[in-house]
C-alpha positions as CSV (number, residue, x, y, z in Angstrom):
1,M,11.8,-18.6,17.7
2,K,13.9,-16.4,15.4
3,N,12.8,-19.5,12.3
4,V,9.4,-19.2,13.0
5,F,9.0,-15.2,12.8
6,K,10.8,-15.0,9.5
7,L,8.9,-18.8,8.3
8,A,5.1,-16.1,9.4
9,L,6.9,-13.1,7.8
10,C,7.4,-15.2,5.1
11,L,3.9,-16.2,4.3
12,V,1.8,-13.3,5.3
13,T,4.5,-12.2,2.3
14,M,3.4,-14.7,0.0
15,S,0.0,-14.9,0.7
16,S,-0.1,-10.8,0.8
17,M,1.6,-11.0,-3.0
18,L,-0.8,-13.9,-4.5
19,F,-3.6,-11.6,-3.1
20,S,-3.1,-8.4,-4.9
21,T,-1.9,-11.1,-8.2
22,L,-5.8,-12.1,-7.6
23,S,-7.6,-8.9,-7.0
24,N,-5.9,-7.5,-9.5
25,A,-7.0,-10.4,-12.5
26,G,-10.3,-8.9,-13.2
27,L,-9.4,-5.7,-14.1
28,P,-10.0,-4.5,-17.8
29,V,-7.1,-4.7,-20.4
30,I,-7.9,-1.9,-22.5
31,R,-5.9,-1.9,-25.9
32,G,-6.5,0.4,-28.8
33,I,-4.5,2.9,-30.2
34,G,-4.4,6.0,-28.0
35,G,-5.3,9.7,-30.0
36,E,-1.1,11.5,-30.8
37,F,-1.0,13.9,-28.9
38,T,2.4,16.3,-26.8
39,L,3.0,17.1,-23.2
40,N,6.0,18.7,-21.5
41,S,7.9,16.7,-19.1
42,T,8.3,18.1,-15.7
43,L,12.1,18.8,-17.4
44,G,10.3,21.0,-20.1
45,H,10.7,18.6,-22.7
46,P,8.4,17.6,-24.9
47,V,7.2,14.3,-24.8
48,S,4.8,12.3,-27.4
49,L,2.9,9.6,-27.4
50,S,4.4,7.7,-30.8
51,D,7.6,8.4,-28.2
52,Y,6.6,5.2,-26.4
53,Q,5.4,3.0,-30.1
54,G,5.0,-0.4,-28.8
55,K,5.5,0.2,-24.4
56,T,2.9,-0.7,-22.1
57,V,2.1,3.3,-21.2
58,I,-0.5,3.6,-18.4
C-alpha cells in the first residue's frame, strides 16, 4: 500500500512539473538593454544594474 501511495505522489509531482513547464513556455522573453539605474539594497548599499551585467535579471 505504501508503494502505491509513493507512486501516486511521484506521478502527481511529475505531472505538475510538466504542466508548469508547458504553461510558462508561452511567456514572452524580452531581451534588451535596460536603462542604467542605482537603488539601495535592503542593507542600504547602492546596487546598479551594471553590477549584474551578463547575468539574468528578473
